[in-house]
MARVEX-952633 format. One record per residue (C-alpha): residue number from 1; residue in one letter; z, y, x. Coordinates in Angstrom, 2 decimals. Layout:
N
SITE | seq | type | pz | py | px
SITE | NUM | A | Z | Y | X
...
! end
This chain:
254
SITE | seq | type | pz | py | px
SITE | 1 | M | 10.13 | 24.69 | -3.40
SITE | 2 | H | 12.75 | 23.67 | -6.00
SITE | 3 | N | 11.09 | 25.07 | -9.11
SITE | 4 | L | 9.36 | 21.78 | -10.02
SITE | 5 | K | 11.65 | 19.36 | -11.83
SITE | 6 | P | 11.32 | 15.65 | -10.91
SITE | 7 | K | 10.52 | 13.42 | -13.89
SITE | 8 | K | 12.48 | 10.18 | -14.10
SITE | 9 | H | 9.84 | 8.37 | -16.18
SITE | 10 | L | 7.28 | 9.00 | -13.43
SITE | 11 | G | 9.65 | 7.70 | -10.75
SITE | 12 | Q | 9.55 | 11.05 | -8.95
SITE | 13 | H | 11.83 | 11.57 | -5.95
SITE | 14 | F | 10.65 | 14.66 | -4.09
SITE | 15 | L | 11.01 | 14.61 | -0.32
SITE | 16 | T | 12.67 | 17.87 | 0.72
SITE | 17 | D | 12.93 | 17.52 | 4.49
SITE | 18 | P | 9.95 | 19.06 | 6.37
SITE | 19 | G | 10.88 | 17.14 | 9.53
SITE | 20 | Y | 10.42 | 13.78 | 7.84
SITE | 21 | A | 7.29 | 15.07 | 6.08
SITE | 22 | K | 5.71 | 15.96 | 9.42
SITE | 23 | R | 6.61 | 12.55 | 10.88
SITE | 24 | I | 4.89 | 10.85 | 7.96
SITE | 25 | V | 1.75 | 12.99 | 8.28
SITE | 26 | D | 1.72 | 12.45 | 12.05
SITE | 27 | M | 1.51 | 8.68 | 11.50
SITE | 28 | L | -1.92 | 9.12 | 9.91
SITE | 29 | Q | -4.51 | 8.68 | 12.64
SITE | 30 | A | -7.41 | 10.32 | 10.85
SITE | 31 | P | -10.00 | 12.56 | 12.54
SITE | 32 | E | -9.98 | 16.19 | 11.39
SITE | 33 | D | -13.20 | 15.77 | 9.38
SITE | 34 | A | -11.95 | 12.63 | 7.58
SITE | 35 | L | -11.80 | 12.28 | 3.82
SITE | 36 | V | -8.06 | 12.13 | 3.07
SITE | 37 | F | -6.45 | 11.38 | -0.30
SITE | 38 | E | -2.79 | 12.09 | -0.92
SITE | 39 | I | -1.30 | 9.96 | -3.68
SITE | 40 | G | 1.40 | 11.66 | -5.76
SITE | 41 | P | 1.87 | 14.94 | -3.86
SITE | 42 | G | 4.50 | 16.17 | -6.34
SITE | 43 | Q | 5.83 | 19.47 | -4.98
SITE | 44 | G | 3.55 | 19.29 | -1.92
SITE | 45 | V | 5.89 | 18.74 | 1.02
SITE | 46 | L | 3.38 | 16.40 | 2.71
SITE | 47 | T | 0.51 | 18.54 | 1.47
SITE | 48 | E | 1.84 | 21.54 | 3.45
SITE | 49 | F | 1.09 | 19.67 | 6.68
SITE | 50 | L | -2.00 | 17.77 | 5.52
SITE | 51 | I | -3.79 | 20.90 | 4.36
SITE | 52 | Q | -3.41 | 22.50 | 7.80
SITE | 53 | Q | -5.04 | 19.51 | 9.45
SITE | 54 | Y | -7.71 | 18.17 | 7.09
SITE | 55 | S | -10.43 | 20.23 | 5.43
SITE | 56 | R | -11.46 | 17.34 | 3.16
SITE | 57 | L | -8.15 | 16.75 | 1.42
SITE | 58 | A | -7.93 | 15.54 | -2.19
SITE | 59 | L | -4.73 | 15.16 | -4.21
SITE | 60 | I | -4.19 | 12.41 | -6.80
SITE | 61 | E | -1.51 | 13.56 | -9.25
SITE | 62 | V | -0.63 | 12.37 | -12.77
SITE | 63 | D | 2.05 | 14.97 | -13.63
SITE | 64 | P | 0.46 | 17.99 | -15.36
SITE | 65 | D | 3.32 | 20.27 | -14.28
SITE | 66 | A | 2.86 | 19.19 | -10.66
SITE | 67 | V | -0.90 | 19.77 | -10.94
SITE | 68 | Q | -0.28 | 23.32 | -12.18
SITE | 69 | W | 2.29 | 23.92 | -9.42
SITE | 70 | L | -0.04 | 22.60 | -6.69
SITE | 71 | R | -2.95 | 24.73 | -7.94
SITE | 72 | S | -0.75 | 27.81 | -7.84
SITE | 73 | H | 1.00 | 27.09 | -4.55
SITE | 74 | F | -2.17 | 26.09 | -2.69
SITE | 75 | A | -4.49 | 28.56 | -4.46
SITE | 76 | K | -5.73 | 29.98 | -1.16
SITE | 77 | Q | -6.72 | 26.62 | 0.30
SITE | 78 | N | -7.91 | 25.30 | -3.10
SITE | 79 | P | -7.77 | 21.55 | -2.38
SITE | 80 | Q | -9.51 | 19.12 | -4.72
SITE | 81 | I | -7.00 | 17.87 | -7.30
SITE | 82 | I | -7.76 | 14.70 | -9.25
SITE | 83 | H | -5.51 | 14.75 | -12.31
SITE | 84 | T | -5.10 | 11.05 | -13.10
SITE | 85 | D | -2.78 | 8.07 | -12.98
SITE | 86 | V | -3.41 | 6.51 | -9.56
SITE | 87 | L | -3.57 | 3.04 | -11.13
SITE | 88 | K | -6.46 | 4.26 | -13.30
SITE | 89 | W | -8.16 | 6.09 | -10.45
SITE | 90 | N | -11.74 | 4.90 | -9.93
SITE | 91 | M | -11.84 | 4.91 | -6.15
SITE | 92 | E | -15.56 | 4.07 | -6.06
SITE | 93 | E | -16.35 | 7.34 | -7.84
SITE | 94 | D | -14.59 | 9.53 | -5.28
SITE | 95 | I | -14.99 | 7.59 | -2.02
SITE | 96 | D | -18.45 | 7.19 | -0.52
SITE | 97 | A | -17.30 | 6.17 | 2.98
SITE | 98 | P | -14.07 | 4.60 | 4.24
SITE | 99 | A | -11.28 | 7.09 | 3.58
SITE | 100 | Y | -7.67 | 7.66 | 4.57
SITE | 101 | L | -4.80 | 7.43 | 2.08
SITE | 102 | I | -1.28 | 8.81 | 2.37
SITE | 103 | G | 1.61 | 9.28 | -0.01
SITE | 104 | N | 5.20 | 8.96 | -1.10
SITE | 105 | L | 4.57 | 6.20 | -3.65
SITE | 106 | P | 6.75 | 5.78 | -6.76
SITE | 107 | Y | 8.84 | 2.67 | -6.07
SITE | 108 | N | 8.11 | 1.12 | -9.48
SITE | 109 | I | 4.33 | 1.02 | -8.95
SITE | 110 | S | 4.00 | 0.56 | -5.19
SITE | 111 | S | 3.00 | -3.13 | -5.43
SITE | 112 | P | 0.26 | -2.50 | -8.03
SITE | 113 | I | -1.07 | 0.31 | -5.82
SITE | 114 | F | -1.33 | -2.09 | -2.88
SITE | 115 | F | -3.21 | -4.60 | -5.03
SITE | 116 | Q | -5.54 | -1.77 | -6.08
SITE | 117 | I | -6.12 | -0.98 | -2.40
SITE | 118 | L | -6.84 | -4.65 | -1.71
SITE | 119 | E | -9.43 | -4.74 | -4.49
SITE | 120 | N | -11.05 | -1.64 | -2.92
SITE | 121 | R | -10.31 | -2.54 | 0.71
SITE | 122 | N | -13.80 | -1.69 | 1.95
SITE | 123 | L | -13.19 | 1.93 | 0.90
SITE | 124 | V | -9.94 | 2.28 | 2.83
SITE | 125 | K | -9.89 | 2.86 | 6.60
SITE | 126 | E | -6.17 | 3.52 | 6.91
SITE | 127 | G | -3.13 | 4.27 | 4.80
SITE | 128 | V | 0.34 | 5.68 | 5.48
SITE | 129 | F | 2.87 | 5.16 | 2.71
SITE | 130 | M | 6.52 | 5.82 | 2.08
SITE | 131 | I | 7.95 | 3.11 | -0.16
SITE | 132 | Q | 11.22 | 1.29 | -0.73
SITE | 133 | K | 12.39 | 0.02 | 2.68
SITE | 134 | E | 12.85 | -3.50 | 1.34
SITE | 135 | V | 9.21 | -3.61 | 0.19
SITE | 136 | A | 7.98 | -2.08 | 3.45
SITE | 137 | E | 9.84 | -4.72 | 5.47
SITE | 138 | R | 8.48 | -7.45 | 3.22
SITE | 139 | I | 4.91 | -6.26 | 3.77
SITE | 140 | A | 5.44 | -6.15 | 7.55
SITE | 141 | A | 7.25 | -9.52 | 7.66
SITE | 142 | D | 6.09 | -12.41 | 9.86
SITE | 143 | P | 5.64 | -16.06 | 8.80
SITE | 144 | G | 8.94 | -17.94 | 8.62
SITE | 145 | S | 10.85 | -14.91 | 7.38
SITE | 146 | K | 12.54 | -15.09 | 3.98
SITE | 147 | T | 10.95 | -11.74 | 3.13
SITE | 148 | Y | 7.42 | -12.96 | 4.01
SITE | 149 | G | 5.47 | -13.08 | 0.76
SITE | 150 | T | 2.30 | -12.42 | -1.20
SITE | 151 | L | 1.67 | -8.86 | 0.00
SITE | 152 | S | 2.59 | -9.79 | 3.59
SITE | 153 | V | -0.27 | -12.30 | 3.58
SITE | 154 | L | -2.87 | -10.47 | 1.52
SITE | 155 | L | -2.49 | -7.11 | 3.25
SITE | 156 | G | -2.09 | -8.84 | 6.61
SITE | 157 | V | -5.40 | -10.66 | 6.27
SITE | 158 | Y | -7.37 | -7.42 | 5.95
SITE | 159 | F | -5.14 | -4.79 | 7.61
SITE | 160 | D | -3.03 | -4.37 | 10.72
SITE | 161 | I | 0.46 | -3.46 | 9.49
SITE | 162 | E | 2.96 | -1.29 | 11.33
SITE | 163 | Y | 6.47 | -0.39 | 10.17
SITE | 164 | G | 7.11 | 3.20 | 11.23
SITE | 165 | F | 10.62 | 4.40 | 10.40
SITE | 166 | S | 13.26 | 4.55 | 7.69
SITE | 167 | V | 14.08 | 7.59 | 5.53
SITE | 168 | P | 17.59 | 8.12 | 4.06
SITE | 169 | P | 18.17 | 8.91 | 0.35
SITE | 170 | S | 19.80 | 12.26 | 1.25
SITE | 171 | V | 16.44 | 13.96 | 2.00
SITE | 172 | F | 15.09 | 13.47 | -1.55
SITE | 173 | R | 15.58 | 15.31 | -4.81
SITE | 174 | P | 17.04 | 13.48 | -6.66
SITE | 175 | P | 18.31 | 11.01 | -4.01
SITE | 176 | P | 17.08 | 7.46 | -4.77
SITE | 177 | K | 19.57 | 4.59 | -4.74
SITE | 178 | V | 17.72 | 2.87 | -1.87
SITE | 179 | V | 16.55 | 3.66 | 1.64
SITE | 180 | S | 12.82 | 4.30 | 2.07
SITE | 181 | G | 10.48 | 3.01 | 4.76
SITE | 182 | V | 7.16 | 4.29 | 6.08
SITE | 183 | I | 4.34 | 1.88 | 6.95
SITE | 184 | R | 0.79 | 2.26 | 8.22
SITE | 185 | I | -2.00 | -0.13 | 7.31
SITE | 186 | T | -5.26 | -0.06 | 9.29
SITE | 187 | R | -8.34 | -1.92 | 8.07
SITE | 188 | R | -9.76 | -4.54 | 10.40
SITE | 189 | D | -13.51 | -4.63 | 11.02
SITE | 190 | E | -13.71 | -8.38 | 10.65
SITE | 191 | E | -16.24 | -10.18 | 8.49
SITE | 192 | E | -14.62 | -11.70 | 5.41
SITE | 193 | V | -14.78 | -15.48 | 5.39
SITE | 194 | V | -13.50 | -16.20 | 1.89
SITE | 195 | P | -13.72 | -14.49 | -1.54
SITE | 196 | F | -10.68 | -12.30 | -2.14
SITE | 197 | R | -10.22 | -13.84 | -5.61
SITE | 198 | N | -9.79 | -17.32 | -4.10
SITE | 199 | L | -7.34 | -16.07 | -1.49
SITE | 200 | K | -5.28 | -14.13 | -4.04
SITE | 201 | I | -4.99 | -17.14 | -6.37
SITE | 202 | V | -3.93 | -19.50 | -3.58
SITE | 203 | V | -1.38 | -17.07 | -2.08
SITE | 204 | K | 0.18 | -15.98 | -5.39
SITE | 205 | T | 0.38 | -19.56 | -6.64
SITE | 206 | A | 2.02 | -20.70 | -3.39
SITE | 207 | F | 4.67 | -17.96 | -3.41
SITE | 208 | N | 5.39 | -18.23 | -7.15
SITE | 209 | Q | 7.37 | -21.38 | -6.26
SITE | 210 | R | 8.19 | -20.61 | -2.65
SITE | 211 | R | 11.05 | -23.10 | -2.43
SITE | 212 | K | 8.76 | -26.01 | -3.18
SITE | 213 | T | 6.41 | -27.70 | -0.75
SITE | 214 | L | 2.80 | -26.63 | -1.17
SITE | 215 | R | 1.97 | -30.09 | -2.53
SITE | 216 | N | 4.10 | -29.22 | -5.56
SITE | 217 | A | 3.60 | -25.45 | -5.64
SITE | 218 | L | -0.21 | -25.78 | -5.55
SITE | 219 | K | -0.56 | -28.83 | -7.79
SITE | 220 | S | -2.46 | -26.75 | -10.37
SITE | 221 | L | -5.24 | -26.19 | -7.80
SITE | 222 | D | -7.74 | -28.65 | -6.34
SITE | 223 | F | -8.77 | -28.67 | -2.69
SITE | 224 | Q | -11.52 | -30.29 | -0.71
SITE | 225 | D | -10.45 | -32.54 | 2.15
SITE | 226 | F | -10.04 | -30.76 | 5.48
SITE | 227 | P | -8.32 | -31.79 | 8.74
SITE | 228 | Q | -5.02 | -29.89 | 8.28
SITE | 229 | K | -4.66 | -30.58 | 4.56
SITE | 230 | E | -1.90 | -33.21 | 4.54
SITE | 231 | E | 0.15 | -31.40 | 7.17
SITE | 232 | M | -0.10 | -28.07 | 5.34
SITE | 233 | L | 0.86 | -29.54 | 1.97
SITE | 234 | K | 4.17 | -30.74 | 3.45
SITE | 235 | M | 5.11 | -27.13 | 4.27
SITE | 236 | R | 6.44 | -24.27 | 2.15
SITE | 237 | A | 4.51 | -21.03 | 1.62
SITE | 238 | E | 6.68 | -18.95 | 3.97
SITE | 239 | Q | 5.88 | -21.35 | 6.86
SITE | 240 | L | 2.11 | -20.76 | 6.73
SITE | 241 | S | 0.36 | -18.12 | 8.80
SITE | 242 | K | -2.27 | -15.82 | 7.34
SITE | 243 | E | -4.91 | -17.95 | 9.08
SITE | 244 | D | -3.51 | -21.06 | 7.36
SITE | 245 | F | -3.85 | -19.39 | 3.96
SITE | 246 | L | -7.45 | -18.51 | 4.77
SITE | 247 | V | -8.14 | -22.21 | 5.49
SITE | 248 | L | -6.61 | -23.17 | 2.15
SITE | 249 | A | -8.62 | -20.49 | 0.34
SITE | 250 | Q | -11.84 | -21.66 | 2.03
SITE | 251 | N | -11.23 | -25.15 | 0.69
SITE | 252 | V | -9.93 | -24.46 | -2.81
SITE | 253 | I | -12.25 | -25.68 | -5.56
SITE | 254 | M | -12.74 | -22.86 | -8.06
! end
């Protein structure tokens, strides 16, 4: 499995430990007939387990050498391979019902991938991702924590978030300089009460100046009057719950 060379400019760190690969795949709670997309399969260590379990598996891979390697290695099973940059992937074209996503995400583009998922949240039933541990902990953080931030709120509004386990650098080729973490996000079946655009603007604006009170951090935005307004504006972004941010987003004047 070592004949595919990781490319630094693509942020590739290939997982080499089958034990950790199986643990990651086992976190995905998809039925056997589910539509499953693996993001960035690389040399296919997760794919080895996924392909045994899911007949409707598609691989999203940008590296042409990896695409060639995957086609050769999995020739018998012949999974669908979508040769594209995941950030340019048109999810609406390939997903016709809520699907399951899994992958060892390149650290440098993990946040943009999560924003892409948020924009297409109705197409995603569940996702299991290995990312930088620091980012994983930030996403799973609770209000009041110093690591609680934009993605904690936005993902937390639409998905249940579970931190699974940590993965040491030693089981990658080449070893990254940081520890990795595995999280699962599961879409909630709740009716949306506010446009995502409004919520995103309020949350990002609030956390852009997280040390300031919301009265100062959100002074570029206008809000209608609502019962909790004055009390909320005295607080800082990290002190607000996801429900509080929804109230703000419901009352922002756009």
